[in-house]
C-alpha positions in Angstrom: 78.7 137.4 90.0 78.5 138.9 93.7 81.3 139.0 96.1 79.4 136.5 98.3 78.7 134.2 95.4 82.2 134.4 94.2 83.6 133.5 97.7 81.2 130.5 98.0 82.4 129.4 94.7 86.2 129.6 95.7 85.5 127.9 99.0 83.5 125.1 97.3 86.4 124.6 94.8 88.8 124.7 97.7 87.1 122.0 99.4 86.8 119.9 96.3 90.6 120.3 95.5 91.5 119.2 99.3 89.2 116.2 98.7 91.0 115.1 95.4 94.3 115.7 97.1 93.4 113.5 100.1 92.2 110.6 98.0 95.2 110.8 95.8 97.4 110.6 98.9 95.4 107.7 100.4 95.4 105.7 97.1 99.1 106.2 96.8 99.6 105.0 100.4 97.3 102.0 100.0 98.9 101.1 96.7 102.4 101.2 98.1 101.4 99.2 101.2 99.4 96.5 99.4 101.6 96.3 96.2 104.6 94.4 98.3 102.0 92.3 100.2 100.7 91.2 97.0 103.9 90.5 95.4 104.9 88.3 98.6 101.7 86.3 98.4 102.3 85.6 94.5 105.9 84.5 95.4 104.6 82.1 98.1 102.0 80.8 95.8 104.4 80.1 93.1 106.6 78.2 95.7 104.2 76.1 97.2 102.6 75.1 94.0 106.0 73.9 92.6 106.6 72.2 95.7 103.3 70.4 95.7 103.8 69.4 92.0 107.3 67.8 92.7 106.3 66.2 95.9 102.8 64.6 95.4 103.0 63.0 98.7 101.8 66.4 100.0 98.3 65.5 98.6 97.8 63.0 101.3 97.8 66.0 103.8 94.6 67.2 102.2 92.3 65.9 105.1 94.6 67.7 107.7 95.2 71.0 106.1 91.4 72.0 106.2 91.4 71.0 110.0 94.3 73.1 110.7 92.7 76.1 108.8 89.4 75.6 110.8 91.4 75.6 113.8 93.1 79.0 113.0 89.8 80.7 112.1 88.0 79.5 115.2 91.0 80.6 117.6 92.0 83.9 116.0 88.8 85.1 114.4 85.2 83.6 115.5 84.6 80.2 117.1 81.4 80.1 115.2 82.6 81.2 111.7 81.5 79.5 108.7 82.8 80.0 105.1 79.8 81.9 104.1 79.9 84.1 107.0 83.4 85.3 106.9 86.0 86.1 104.1 85.0 88.0 101.1 81.4 88.4 102.4 82.7 90.0 105.5 84.3 92.6 103.4 81.3 93.3 101.3 79.4 93.4 104.5 81.8 96.1 105.9 81.5 98.5 102.7 77.7 98.2 103.2 77.7 99.0 106.8 79.7 100.1 109.6 81.0 96.7 110.4 84.8 96.3 111.1 87.1 94.2 109.2 89.8 92.8 111.8 93.5 93.3 110.6 94.2 89.8 111.5 92.1 88.7 108.6 95.0 89.6 106.4 97.5 87.1 107.8 94.7 84.6 108.3 93.8 84.5 104.8 97.4 84.7 103.7 98.5 81.7 105.6 95.4 79.6 105.1 95.5 80.2 101.4 99.1 79.2 100.9 98.2 76.1 103.1 95.3 75.1 100.8 97.6 75.3 98.0 100.4 73.5 99.6 98.3 70.4 100.0 96.3 70.7 96.6 92.8 72.1 97.4 91.1 73.4 94.4 90.6 77.0 95.4 91.7 80.4 94.0 93.8 83.3 95.0 91.7 86.5 94.1 89.3 85.8 97.0 92.3 86.1 99.4 93.5 89.0 97.7 90.2 90.8 98.0 90.1 89.9 101.8 93.8 90.9 102.3 93.2 94.3 100.5 90.1 95.0 102.2 91.6 94.3 105.7 94.5 96.3 105.2 92.5 99.2 103.7 90.3 99.2 106.8 93.4 99.2 108.9 94.6 102.4 107.1 91.3 103.9 107.5 91.2 103.3 111.2 94.9 104.7 111.4 94.0 107.9 109.9 90.6 108.2 111.6 88.4 108.2 108.4 84.7 108.5 109.0 82.6 105.5 107.8 81.9 106.8 104.3 85.6 107.3 103.7 86.5 104.0 105.2 84.1 102.3 102.7 86.1 104.0 99.9 89.5 102.8 101.2 88.4 99.4 101.8 87.5 99.4 98.1 90.9 100.8 97.3 92.6 98.1 99.3 90.5 95.5 97.5 91.5 96.9 94.0 95.2 97.1 94.8 95.5 93.7 96.0 93.4 92.1 93.1 95.5 94.2 90.8 98.8 93.0 92.3 97.9 89.2 92.5 96.2 88.9 89.3 97.7 91.5 86.8 94.5 93.2 85.7 94.6 96.7 87.2 91.6 97.9 85.1 89.4 95.1 85.9 90.6 95.3 89.8 89.7 99.0 89.9 86.1 98.6 88.7 85.3 95.0 90.4 85.6 96.4 94.0 83.1 99.1 93.2 80.7 96.8 91.2 80.7 93.7 93.3 79.4 95.4 96.3 75.8 96.2 95.2 74.4 95.0 92.0 72.6 97.9 89.9 74.7 100.8 91.1 78.3 101.8 91.1 80.2 103.6 93.8 81.8 106.1 91.6 83.3 108.2 94.3 85.7 105.5 94.8 86.8 105.4 91.0 89.8 107.6 91.1 91.4 106.3 94.2 90.7 102.6 93.2 92.4 103.2 89.6 95.4 104.9 91.4 96.1 102.3 94.1 95.5 99.3 91.5 98.1 100.7 89.1 100.6 101.5 91.8 100.2 98.0 93.4 100.4 96.4 89.9 103.6 98.3 89.1 105.1 97.1 92.3 104.1 93.4 91.5 105.5 93.8 88.1 108.8 95.3 89.2 109.2 91.8 91.1 108.7 89.9 88.2 105.0 89.0 88.2 103.6 90.0 84.8 100.2 91.0 83.8 97.6 88.2 82.6 97.5 88.2 79.0 96.4 85.8 76.2 96.1 86.0 72.4 93.3 84.9 70.3 94.6 84.0 66.9 91.7 84.9 64.7 88.4 86.5 65.3 85.5 86.3 62.9 84.0 89.4 61.5 80.7 90.3 63.4 77.6 88.7 61.6 74.2 87.4 62.7 75.6 83.9 62.5 78.3 84.5 65.0 76.3 86.8 67.1 73.7 83.9 67.6 76.4 81.3 68.2 77.8 83.6 70.9 74.5 84.3 72.3 73.6 80.6 72.8 77.0 79.8 74.4 76.4 82.8 76.7 73.1 81.2 77.9 75.0 78.0 78.6 77.4 79.9 80.7 74.7 81.8 82.6 72.9 78.5 83.4 76.3 76.7 84.4 76.9 79.6 86.6 73.6 79.3 88.5 74.5 75.4 88.8 77.8 76.4 90.2 76.4 78.7 93.0 73.6 76.3 93.8 76.2 73.5 94.4 78.4 75.6 96.5 75.4 76.8 98.8 73.7 73.5 99.0 77.0 71.5 99.5 78.0 73.5 102.4 74.5 73.5 103.9 74.3 69.6 103.5 77.9 69.3 105.3 76.9 71.5 108.1 73.4 69.6 108.6 75.2 66.0 108.5 78.3 66.8 110.4 78.1 69.6 112.9 81.6 69.5 114.1 83.6 71.6 111.7 86.7 69.4 112.1 84.8 66.4 110.9 83.7 68.3 107.8 87.0 69.5 107.0 88.4 66.0 107.5 85.8 64.3 105.2 86.0 67.0 102.6 89.7 66.7 102.3 89.5 62.9 102.0 87.0 63.3 99.1 89.3 65.8 97.3 92.2 63.3 97.8 90.3 60.3 96.5 89.1 62.3 93.5 92.7 63.4 92.8 93.7 59.7 93.2 90.9 58.5 90.7 91.7 61.3 88.1 95.4 60.0 88.2 97.1 63.7 88.2 96.9 67.2 89.8 95.1 68.8 87.0 92.1 69.9 89.0 94.0 70.7 92.2 95.0 74.2 92.8 93.6 77.3 91.0 93.2 75.6 87.3 95.4 78.2 85.9 97.3 75.3 84.1 94.1 74.4 82.3 93.6 78.1 81.2 97.2 78.3 80.0 96.8 75.0 78.0 93.5 76.2 76.5 95.2 79.3 75.1 98.5 77.8 74.2 98.7 76.5 70.4 99.0 72.9 70.5 97.7 72.6 74.2 95.2 70.0 75.1 92.2 70.5 77.4 89.6 67.7 78.0 86.5 68.7 76.7 84.7 67.8 80.1 87.2 69.4 82.4 84.6 71.9 83.5 82.7 69.1 85.4 85.5 67.7 87.7 87.0 71.3 88.2 83.5 72.3 89.4 83.3 69.3 91.6 86.7 69.7 93.1 86.1 73.4 94.0 82.7 72.9 95.7 84.2 70.2 97.9 87.3 72.0 98.6 85.4 75.2 99.7 82.9 73.3 101.5 85.5 71.6 103.5 87.0 75.0 104.7 89.7 75.6 102.4 90.6 79.4 101.7 91.6 81.3 98.5 88.3 81.9 96.7 86.4 80.9 93.8 87.4 83.4 91.1 90.3 81.7 89.1 88.5 78.4 89.6 85.7 80.2 87.7 88.0 81.4 85.2 89.1 77.8 84.7 85.5 76.3 84.4 84.2 79.0 82.1 87.3 78.7 79.7 86.8 74.7 79.8 83.1 75.2 79.0 84.1 77.1 75.9 86.4 74.3 75.1 83.5 71.9 75.5 81.0 74.0 73.3 83.5 74.2 70.8 84.0 70.4 70.8 80.2 69.9 70.4 80.0 71.9 67.1 83.5 70.7 65.8 84.9 74.2 65.8 88.4 75.1 64.5 91.2 75.8 66.9 91.0 79.5 66.4 87.1 79.4 67.2 87.8 77.4 70.1 90.2 80.1 71.4 87.5 82.7 70.8 85.0 80.6 72.8 87.2 79.7 75.6 87.9 83.4 76.1 84.4 84.4 76.1 83.6 81.5 78.5 86.0 83.1 81.0 84.3 86.4 81.1 80.7 85.1 80.7 80.9 82.5 83.5 82.6 84.9 85.6 80.1 87.5 85.1 77.2 84.8 85.9 78.8 84.0 89.3 79.7 87.6 90.5 76.8 89.7 88.8 79.6 92.0 87.5 79.0 92.7 83.7 81.0 95.8 83.4 84.0 94.1 85.1 83.8 91.1 83.1 83.7 93.1 80.0 86.6 95.0 80.9 88.6 91.7 82.0 88.0 90.2 78.6 89.3 93.4 76.8 92.2 93.6 79.3 93.3 90.0 78.9 92.5 89.5 75.2 92.4 92.7 73.6 89.7 94.7 71.7 89.2 92.8 68.5 86.6 90.6 69.8 84.9 93.2 72.0 81.5 93.0 70.2 81.4 89.3 71.0 82.5 89.8 74.7 79.7 92.5 75.3 77.0 90.0 73.8 78.1 87.2 76.0 78.4 89.2 79.2 75.1 91.0 78.6 73.1 87.7 78.2 74.9 85.7 80.8 74.3 88.4 83.4 70.7 88.3 82.6 70.3 84.5 82.5 71.9 83.9 85.8 69.5 85.3 87.7 69.9 86.3 91.4 72.2 83.7 92.2 76.0 84.5 93.2 79.1 83.5 94.9 78.9 86.1 97.8 75.9 85.9 100.0 76.5 89.6 101.4 76.3 90.9 97.8 72.9 93.1 97.4 70.9 93.2 94.3 69.7 96.5 94.7 67.9 96.8 91.0 66.1 94.1 89.2 67.9 92.4 86.4 64.6 92.3 84.3 62.8 95.7 85.3 63.9 99.1 86.2 62.9 98.8 89.8 64.4 98.7 93.1 64.4 95.3 94.8 67.3 95.2 97.4 67.7 91.6 98.0 70.6 89.4 98.7 72.0 86.8 96.2 70.8 83.2 96.5 
């Protein structure tokens, strides 16, 4: 090796070491900043949820809560903002381009999600986490004057950190922020910083008493042709159901905008509909995230109605179309889980088989609505363990294919076809 070649190699290795050190530092900063924010968000979520369950009269503010949220977004963000043009879609768009994410998005989504759960809207919390994390990550990038490419990476770090802190699945969080942006490719340059920031944020949330998400499947049958076919059929059902959910979300919002141009009218009417449905159902089972249904499905002796996925889907579609904030991810987990209970009910499955199908439903439905098969598989393994991994992989692969080009996020790009190895670069439907 010549002296010139040796010098070039040393300079290259030095630049690489500096880049690694830089991203370790930024990942630590991001995790340390967002971890406490995520823990605070979890605390407020628990407080307002307990408050609503103990004071059912708060449900009667459903028509007005959505109006307050519409007002906040129109005043502090964009007077013409709609649900599909903001929130998580804005974060994904910022990663794909040079768009900026206003720092004010973080307190906006924090307050609006807390308000949504206080009055009983059927929305999640991870959508809020992704938006808070992306907004704070973008602000850190601006503070340290990062270039556009590095700013995209730190936005993904922020998303991973917030998702991990709020939901308690750091491995899933690290991969999701890289996979959800563009279907067909992964932003592997962000892998190390996303993993570090997610683990740090989760450790902070755990320190404040918010545990990792974990459930047990009592018994997993040995892999066989029979069980592979059963799981495959159920995965087809999950893929089709995810398409229905995405279509309902899109068309309901469009219909609401067409029939009521005034966003305050849409918010009020949507809130009234959720309130009426709640009174008809007779309790708050389908309000909030739906985590109570998930817990019941995986608790020995717990009861979940076989048709629970239908009202949960309807509650969520109306709540989001009305303007309530928080996201669709946990409701999607709930719908998929209850869909597994329904499938088990149809075939008279045993309690242990019902648990397995409920677990598979959670991941397969989530995969269908997000187009993130690797994330979905990691989620199932992280939450339920490795024992059922072959079934998880079968279900996720089939649901991903069956769900087509539909998705929750309209800014998500489908770069490569699900059916051929060719570049298509289209938005989700």
